C-alpha positions in Angstrom: 49.3 -56.8 3.5 52.5 -57.2 5.6 51.7 -56.2 9.2 55.1 -54.5 9.6 58.3 -53.6 7.8 61.7 -55.1 8.7 62.6 -51.9 10.5 59.4 -52.0 12.5 59.9 -55.7 13.3 63.3 -55.0 14.6 62.0 -52.1 16.8 59.1 -54.3 18.1 61.6 -57.1 19.1 63.9 -54.5 20.7 61.0 -53.1 22.7 60.0 -56.7 23.7 63.5 -57.2 25.2 62.8 -54.2 27.4 59.4 -55.0 28.8 57.9 -52.8 31.4 59.0 -49.6 29.7 56.5 -47.0 28.4 57.2 -47.6 24.7 55.7 -45.6 21.9 53.5 -47.7 19.6 55.4 -48.9 16.5 52.5 -49.9 14.4 48.8 -49.3 14.2 46.6 -52.1 12.9 42.9 -51.9 12.1 40.1 -53.9 10.6 38.4 -51.9 7.8 34.7 -51.2 8.4 34.8 -52.1 12.1 35.9 -50.4 15.3 38.8 -52.8 15.8 42.2 -51.1 16.3 45.5 -52.2 17.8 48.5 -50.0 18.7 51.3 -52.4 19.0 54.5 -51.5 21.0 56.4 -54.8 21.1 56.7 -58.4 20.1 57.8 -61.2 22.4 61.4 -62.1 21.3 60.8 -65.8 22.1 57.4 -65.9 20.5 57.2 -63.1 17.8 53.6 -63.9 17.0 52.7 -62.6 20.5 52.3 -58.8 20.4 51.7 -56.3 23.2 49.8 -53.1 22.9 46.5 -51.2 23.2 43.7 -53.3 21.9 40.3 -51.9 21.0 37.7 -54.3 19.6 35.2 -51.5 19.1 33.0 -52.4 22.1 33.9 -49.5 24.3 36.5 -51.3 26.4 40.0 -50.6 25.1 42.7 -52.3 27.1 46.4 -53.0 27.3 47.3 -56.7 26.6 48.7 -59.4 24.5 47.3 -60.5 21.2 48.2 -63.1 18.6 49.1 -61.6 15.3 48.3 -64.9 13.5 44.8 -64.8 15.1 44.3 -61.1 14.1 45.5 -62.0 10.5 43.1 -64.9 10.2 39.9 -62.8 10.9 37.9 -61.4 8.0 35.1 -58.9 8.0 31.8 -59.9 6.4 33.0 -58.1 3.3 36.1 -60.4 3.2 38.5 -57.7 4.4 41.4 -58.5 6.7 43.6 -56.6 9.1 45.6 -53.7 7.7 48.5 -51.6 8.9 48.0 -47.8 8.9 50.8 -46.7 6.6 50.6 -43.1 7.8 50.6 -43.7 11.6 53.4 -42.1 13.6 53.2 -42.3 17.3 53.6 -39.0 19.1 53.1 -40.3 22.7 54.0 -43.3 24.8 51.4 -46.1 25.1 50.4 -45.0 28.6 49.0 -41.7 27.1 47.1 -43.5 24.3 45.7 -46.0 26.9 44.6 -43.3 29.3 42.9 -41.3 26.6 41.3 -44.4 25.2 39.8 -45.3 28.6 38.4 -41.8 28.9 36.9 -41.9 25.4 36.0 -45.6 25.3 38.0 -46.0 22.1 41.5 -45.4 20.7 42.0 -41.8 19.6 44.7 -39.9 17.8 43.3 -36.5 18.7 46.2 -34.4 20.0 43.9 -32.2 22.1 42.7 -35.2 24.0 46.0 -37.1 24.1 48.0 -34.1 25.4 45.8 -34.0 28.5 47.2 -37.3 29.6 50.9 -36.4 29.3 52.6 -36.8 32.7 53.8 -33.4 33.9 57.1 -33.3 35.6 57.1 -31.8 39.1 58.8 -28.4 39.4 62.5 -28.6 40.0 62.9 -32.0 38.3 65.8 -32.2 35.9 65.9 -34.8 33.1 68.2 -37.7 33.8 
């Protein structure tokens, strides 16, 4: 399976050119039959195999960091299954929200009830820029 479409690749590279921003995840990768999940926000434009996002290896310690897509793609489960892209994933929140919720739950979650608790509230009187 392709890990991303051409449009997703272009967005991942664009996000990689603007590091340090609180990007929305572009793709969700997972390893069937395991607790391994990755929410990827960007690719390094100079080294597009290197992705940044929220990484959860299913051991209760999700973290933000870099991961090699070639390395993820080379791993197989004991049933011979490889990494897949969630074709139905659409990010509703920036990666900081997913990361905060994941740290509170010890795993990546897409539960809106949990995720919405971690949205940053704007102080009263603030106007959007």
